[in-house]
N, C-alpha and C positions, 0 to 999 in steps of 0.2 A: 687642765681643760677638760679632761675626761670626768674628773670628780664634779666639776661645775655643771656638767651636762645632766647630772642626776636631779637637779633642782630647776624647775621650769623658770622661776624668776631669774636665776643666775644665767640660764640659757639666753634669755632676752637681753640681759645687760652685757654679757661677755661677747656676744656676736655682733658685728656691725650690721646695721640695717641695710640689707642688700635686696629688699623686697619691693622697691618702688617702681615697678613696671606697670603703672596704672593705664587703663584704656585711654586712648586719644580720640578726638572727634573726627578721625578720618572716615570718609564715606565707605560703606560696605562694597565688597566686590560681588558681582554676580557673573555666572558663567554664560556668556553669550558670544555672538559672532561680531559684536561691535568692535571696531578697531580703536575707538576712543580718541580719534584724532579730530582736532578742530583748531580754532584760533589759538595761537600761542599766548600763554598767560603773561609773558613779558615781551615788549618789543625788541629787547636785546637779550641775548642768552646770558645766563648767570649760573653760579653755583647753586643757587636756590632753585632754579629751573631744573637742574639735573637731579637735585634732591627730590623734587616733586615727581619728575618723570620716572625715576627708578625706585621711588618710595623708600629710600634707604633709612630715613628716620623712623619709619614704621616698624621695619623688621630688623634694622641693624643696631639700634641703640641698646646698650651703651658701648658696643664694641666697634662698630663700623661707621665711618663718616666720610665726608669729602673735604679735602683741604682747599686752601685758597688757590693753589696752583692746578686744581682739577684732578688730583690723584685721590684714590681711595686710601684712607688711613685706617689702621686697626689699633684699638686700645685694649690689649689683652687683659688688663686688670680692671676693665670696666671704668667706672667713674672714680677710681682711686688714682688715676693719672698714669702717664706714660703712653706714648703712641709710636707707631712705626708707619712709614710711607710704604705702602704695599708694592708700588712700582720699584722703589729703591731696593726693597727686599728681594724682589724677583731678579733684578739685575745682579745683586750680590750673589744669589744662588747660581745664576748662569755663569758668573766668573769662576765659580767653584766646579764648573763642568757638570752642573745639574740641568739637564735639558727640560723644556716644557713638552708635554703637560706635567705639572707638578702639584702634588697635594701638600698643602702646608697646614700642619696642626699647631695650634697655639696652646701650649700647656697651661699658661696662666688663665686662659678662658675656661679650660676644664676645671681648674681649681676654683675659679670664681663661680661657676655654675653650681658646684657642690656646696660651696659656702653659702650661696644665695638660697638654695633649697632648704638647707638646714636652718638658716636664719629665719626663713619664713615660718617654718614649723615651730621654732623656738618662740617667735613672736606670738603665734597663735596659741601656743600652750600657756604662755604667760597671760595673754589677754583673757582667755576663758578659764583660767585657774584649773587647767587640766592636770590630773594627778598622775598621768602616765608620762611617757617620753616618746621620742621619735628615733628610729634606727632604720634609715633607708638602705636600699640595696641597688646595685646597678645590674641590669639584665645583660649578661655577657653577649647574648645574641645580637645586641644592638651594634656592637663593634668589638670583635674578638681580638683585634691586633694587640700583640704582646706589649709593645711600648705604651700604648694607651691604657691597657688594663693595669699595668704596673703603676703608672702615674695616678690612675684613679684610686687604687688601693692606698698609695702614699698620701694623696690629698685628702682622702676620706678618713684616714686613721684617727684624727682628732675628734671626729664625730661618730666613731664606731660604725662607719659606713661599710656595708658588706657587698656581696655579689649574689646574683641569681643565675643558676644554671638551668638550662632548658633541655639538656641532652647529656649523654655520657661524656663526650669530648669536652663539653663546657664544664662538667663536674671536675674533670681532670685539671682544667685551668684553675678553677676555684680552689681546689685542694692545694695546689702548688703555690699559688700566688697570694691567697688571702691569709695573711699572717697577723691580723689585728685581733688581739684577744677581746672577746665579747661581740665582735662583728658577726652578723648572721650570714649563713650560706644557705639560701633558699633553693631547694632542689625540686624543680618543676619538670614538666615534660613526660613523655612515655618512659616507663622504667621496666627493667628486667631484674632478675634476682641479683645479678652482679652489681648493678647500679645501686640498689637498695642496701646491699651488704657493705659496699664501699662507703656509702654515706654514713651508715651507722657506725662503722669502725673509725670514721674520722673524728668521732667524739673522743676517742682515746688520744688524739693529737691535741686535745684542748680546744678544738673548734666547736662551733655551734651550728651544725647542719640540721636543717628542718626539712624533713621529707614530706612534700605536699602530695597527698593522695588525690589523683585526678581521674582515675579509672577504678571501677568497682573491684577488679581483681587485684589491684595494688594493695588493698587492705589485707587480703590473705597473704600476699607475698611479704609484706612488712611484718606481720605477726610471725610467719615462719622464720624469717631472717633473724628477728629478735630472739626467738627461742633457740635457734641454732647457735648464735654467737654468744648468747648470755649477756647481751648489752641492750639496755632500754633505749629505744630511739626517741627523738623529738619529732612528733608527727603534726601535720596540718591537713586540712581538708579544703579543696577548692570547690566552691559552691556555684551551681548554675543559677544565676539570679533571673528573676522575671524581668527586672529592669534591663533595658536594652540600650546599647550604644547607638550612635548615629554615624553616618558617613560610610567609608569603605569597610570599616572593621566592625560594623554594627552587629554582625552575626556572631561575634565572639562571645556573646551572652545569650541567654534564653535556653529553652528546652533542647534545641537542636545544635547547641554549641559543641565544638570539637572536644573541649576538655571540661572536666568538672563533674560533680555528682549532683543528682536531683535531690529534692528533699526526702523522698522515700529511701534513696540510696544512702544519704547521710545518716538517717536513723538506723538503717541496717548496719552501717559501719560502726556507729557508736555501740550497738549491741554486741558486735563481734569483738571490739576492743575491750569492752567490759568483761565479756566471757573469758578473754585471754589475759585478763588482769593488766591491761595496757591502756585503760581509759585515761590514766594520769599522764600518759605520753602525748595525748591529743591536746596541743597547746595553741594551735594557730588556725585561724580561718582566713582563707584567701579567696578573692574574686578578681575577675578581670572583665571589663565591659568593652574593651577595644582600645586600639591605639589612636592617638590624635583626636581626643574628644574635644569638639569645638564649642559645645554648649554646656555651661556650668550646671544647668538644671538637671542634666542627665547624671552628672556626678553626684549631685545631692540626692537624687532618688536612689541611686545604687548604694550610697553610704547608709541611708535610712534602712533599706532592706537588709543589707549585710549586717548592720549593727544588731538588728533584732535576732538574726540567726546566731550571732556571737553570744548574745544574752541567753538564748535558749540552749545552746550547747553547754554553757556554764551550768545552767539549771539541771541538765541531764547528767552532770557529774564530771564533765571533762575539765581538766586543769588549764583552762584557757588563759593565755598570757599575751598573745599577739593577734593583731588584726592587720592583715596585708591587703591594702586597697589596690594592688596591682599597678599596671601602667595606665596610660591615657592622658597624662598631663601634656597638653598640646604645645606646639610651637607655632608662632605667628609668622608663617612663611610669606604672607603677602602684606603684612603690616596694617591690615584694616581693623583689627581688634573687634571682629564680628564672629558670628557663628558659621561663617563660610567654612567649607571643609579644609581650606588651606590656612585657616586662621583660628582664633579662639576669642570668645567674648568675656574672658576673665584673665587675671594675671596669677602669678605664682602664689601671691599672698592670699588672694581670694580662694584659691584651691586649698591651701593649708588651713585657712579659717573654716571652710566648710567641712573638711575631714575631721578636724578636731572637735568642732561644735556638734557635728552630727553624731559622733561616737559618744561624746559625753552625755548628750541628751538621751541616748538609749540606756546608758549604764546607771545614771543617777537614780531613776525611779526604782530600780531593782537593788540599789545599794551594792552594786557590783564594782569591784576594783577596775579601774580604767586600764585598758590594755596598752602595751607598747605598740605604737603605730609604725607600720612598714609601708613604704611605697616602692614601686619598681619603675621609676621615672627615667628610663634610658634616653628617650628622644630629647627630653628637655635638658638633659645633662650633656649629651654628646653632640648635638646638632651644630651648635655655634662654633665649636673649637676648630672646625675644619673648613678650609677654603681651597677650592680647586681652580688653578690658574692655567689657562691654555691660550694659544695664539691662533690668529686667523691666517690661513694659508692663501686664500684667494676668494674671489667673489664671482658670482654669475648674476648679471643684472641686465635690464633692458637699456640699450643704448639708443637714445633718440637724438639724432643730429638735426641741424638746421636744414629743412628740406628745400629743394629747388622748386621754383614755381612750375606749375603744370603747363605743358604746351598744348596748343590747340589740336595737334594731331594725336595726342595721347588718348587712351581709352576713357570713356565717360566716367567710369568708376574712379579713376585717378584724379580726373578733374573735379569730381564731387568731393573727394577727400581734401584736395587742395583748397577748395572754397570753404569747406568746413573749418580747416585749420586757420584760414585768414579771418574768419568771422568770430572766433572764440572770444568771449567777454565774460565778466562776472555775472551779467544778466542772463546769459544763455548757455552757461557751461554744462548744465545738466542735459539740455536739448542737444548740444553739440556732441556730448559723449554718446548719446543714443544714435545720432547720425553716423558718427565715426565707426561705431560698432557695427551698424547695419552695412555700411559700405565695405568694411573689411570682410564681413561674411559674404557679401556679393562677390568680392574678388576671389575668395576661396572657391565658391561655387563655380564661377566662370573658369577658373584654372582647372578644376576637376573635370569640367565638360570640354576642355580643350580650346576655349575661346580667349584665354589670357596666357601670355608667355610667362616663363619663370622669371625673367627680368622684370616684367610688368607686375607680377605678384609681389616680388621683393620690393619694388617701388611703392606699391600700395601699402604694404606692411610698415615700411619706414614712415610713410605719411601718417598712418594710424597711430604709431607710437609717438610721433611728434605731437599729434593732437592730444594724446593722453597725458604727455608730460606737461603741456600747457594747461590743460584742464585741472590736473592734479595740483599744480602750483596755485591756481586760483582757489580751488576747493579748500586748501589748507588755511586760507585766510578768512574763511567764512565762520561766523559764530556757530552755526550748526551745519554739519556736513549732510547734504541730501543722502537719503538712504541708498539710492542707486549708485552714488559715487563712492560709497564705502568699499565696494568691490574693486574699484579702480586702484585703491592702495595695495590690495593683494596682488592685482595683476601687474602693477609696476614695481613690486617689491623685489629685493635682492635675496640671493642665497649666499650666506657667508660660510665658507668651508673651514671647519675648525680642526685643529690637530688634537683629536680626541676620539675615543670610542664611547658613545652613549651607553652601550651595553656593558662596558667594563666599569665606567666611572659614575654613571647616573642612571642605573637600570630602572629606577622607579618612574623616571620621566617617560619611559617607553612602556613599562609594564602596567602602571596604574594611573598614568596621567598626573603624577605628582608635579607640582609647580615649585621650583626652587628659584630664589632670586638670582637672576643673571644680569650682569651689566659690565660695561667697560670699566677698567680700573684706572684709566687715565683719559686725557682729553675731555674731561668733564666740564671744563670752562669753555668748550666749543659746542655749538649747536649740533646735535646729531641729525643730519639732513637725510639720512637713509632710513628705510624701513626694511627689515629683513628677518628671515628665519635662519636657523643654524643647521648645517648638515655635517655629520661626522665623517670619519675616514672609512667606515665600513661600507661594503657593497650591499647595503640593505636599505630599502626605502624607508624603513622604520627608524633608521639611524639619524634622527633629526630632533631638534627642539623647536616646536612651533606653538608653545603656550607659555605666556609670560605674564607676570603680575603687572597690573596697571592701576591708574588712579580711580577708575570707575568700573572696570571689568577685567576679566581674563582676556587678554588680547593675544592675537595670533602672529603679530609682528613686533619686533623689538626695535627701539630707536637706536641706531648705530651711526658711527661716523664714517665718512667716505674712506675707503681702503686705499692706502698708499703702499704699493708693493715694496718700495725702498725703505719703509719704516715698519717696525713691528706694531701690531695692534693686539693688545692683551684684553681678554675677557676673564671675568671671575664668576664662579658659581658658589653661592654661599649657603650656609645652614645645611650642608649635606654630610655632616659627620656621623649620622645615624643610618645604619643598614646598608648604605650604598657600597662601601668597600667590600664587604663580605658577599654581597649578592651579585657583584659584577661577574660577567662571564667572558669567555674568550672568543667571542664572535670575530671571525676573520683573524683570529690569533693575535689580537691586540691585548697585551698583558697589563699587569699592574703598572701604574704610573710611578715615577719617582716620588718619594715622600720624605718630608723633613719635619722635625719637631723644633719649634722655636720657643725660646723663653726670653722674656724681657730682662735686661740687665741695666745697671746705672749708665753703662757706656753705650747702650743700644740694644743689642740682642745677642743671644748665644744659640748656636745650632746644637741642640742636645743629641739628636740622633739623625742619621741619614739612612734611609732604606732605599736602595737603588731599585728602580723598576725592572720588570722582567726583560731579559734578553730574548732574542729570537730562538736561541738554543734552548732556553728554559721553557718557553711556551710550546715549542715543538716536542719537548720531552713529555709535557702533559698529555700529548696525544700519541705517545709511544714511538716517536722518531728519535734516533740517536744521531749525534753529530758525526760520529765516525762513519756510520752507514751512509748517511747522506753525502758526505764529502767523497767517499769512495765511489758511490754511484755516479756522481758528476765527473770524477776523475776518469772513470772508465769511458764515459761518453766523449771526453776530450781526446782520449787515446784513439778511439774510433775515428773521430773527426781529423786527427792528425794523419792517420793511415790513409785516409781518402782525400787528403789535401784540402779539406774544407776550412781549416784554420791553421795558423802558424803556431810554432811552439811558444812564441812570445804571447800570442793571444790566449792560448790555453792556460798559461801561467797567470796571466792577468785575471782571467775568469775565475780560476781556482782561488787566487788570492782574495778577490772581491767576495767570493762566496763564503770563504772561511771567516773573513773579517765581519761580514754582515751577520753571521750567526752569533757573534759575540756582542752585537749592538742592540740598542733600545728598539722596541717594536714600533715606536712612533717616529714621525718624520723629523729630520733635522732641517731647520730653516736658516 
């Protein structure tokens, strides 16, 4: 397979075509406050209705779907066959004493994403008769977990797929784990002398480290290290392009970008390397215009500019061999196939085609050898393989009961609310809502001034919520929901309390308003009659999810099923395999979740690895508390309580036993 990769025509014929994720005609999403609720598309709920509601065909194919029994299924090998029922898988893990929340990684999805990316570039290379090759790398910063990186190196070996390190610790990972001869180890990030020397010496191990110069002073450090060690490095330069990205990471390029050299700095670097007789070490040009590029035109502009820089560096005498196009290959989180920031208006094959064609167009007029193409597509590789499953602990919702008729001796406000309730109809529901809202405000004002008793205020509020429930039921049947009634959905919505820490497991939803697909993984053959937001276990008002993908807009309420305390209710968060694990923090000391690696087998599945989530003792250790000291402090307090007869010896022993057992348990709740 490695030999075949040297010929672009063989690449295309040997690799299966994994590139057909073409755009669909789904309507675009826009970020607004509309709740997107109106008349149901079908008179009776169906699997198709759930597919439309949660948009699973848009973001989930070819890995996730809904089965006939209303469960989410996962096909880890994509369209090559074989699937698992996600609910059955969760039950199997629970029987193995693995509690929720749990992060499930599907190794076969990781393998499929790597193969898909390489197949797309192979197809593009064959299509455009490109005379170079493709050798991708995975940016370790995207997910540094050992089992994942080991699998990535294993699955990437047939394609000479390498790693990218953005720091000294990540360089340590790369040196130890990347054992594929010929695979690249791209060395990015801030560097000191030790970093550069370590990377240079790695050449003696038969590795291919490329030190990318991103700051002006790194040029001098690289020259000094090479002279000191007597080893010629392989060097690259990161250029600050004028082409700019869009969205959250648009400032990754341009004159004020954090990393990279300006055009004058690049020329100075070339002069210094020539003077040090190291110009032949300069072999790579790198650029990065931001993560999650949603618009393909931005990528085209960047490729065009970078390709010309590559050509000019070759003309200046550098021994150029590699063009690293960085990251940016997007993930369609909302399934809309548009240039919305949570989506992308291109597919993987479009991306590969534009990279290959753009670089060739720059090289041919100058009769320049076409470079080996490198990409750092971490998000596109790692996002899909990870699914976070968590359960609902309880709900907080508006309870509207059948009201009793108003009596003649009751306050006028209450009688007005009762008359409003009795008169509600499809013709006047908007007017009735405004009336009910006005009478409720009157009741609060009267109570504040002492004219209404607490009992009467409670009666008025019950009547108000009964009005709202009836109006809401009518509004949901209308073809178009009146603007003022949209706020009623939010007022009547529920809060579903989830066994999860947003800060630990999905920090981007809090930090940058990232939208991940969230949906129930079962009961999808039932109509979700509730609308709600999700609140986590932390004592923080930001510990919530209140932005969800919808069919027409980003919506602030998710369609959910009624919660039954006697039955588990499972939700899944999808496409969160990039960045979330390593960026999680210990807010309220909720630690890492349980994690398993699942691989498909002819008999079903195999659990390759189990990584138990943090115990309370472990997270307390992160903040410098020792188990022994804590237990001893509590023991001394029980002794004082015993001496003063505040507790019995049996009570003291029970307390100490519970305390010690708790320290060894999962930080999340047992349901």
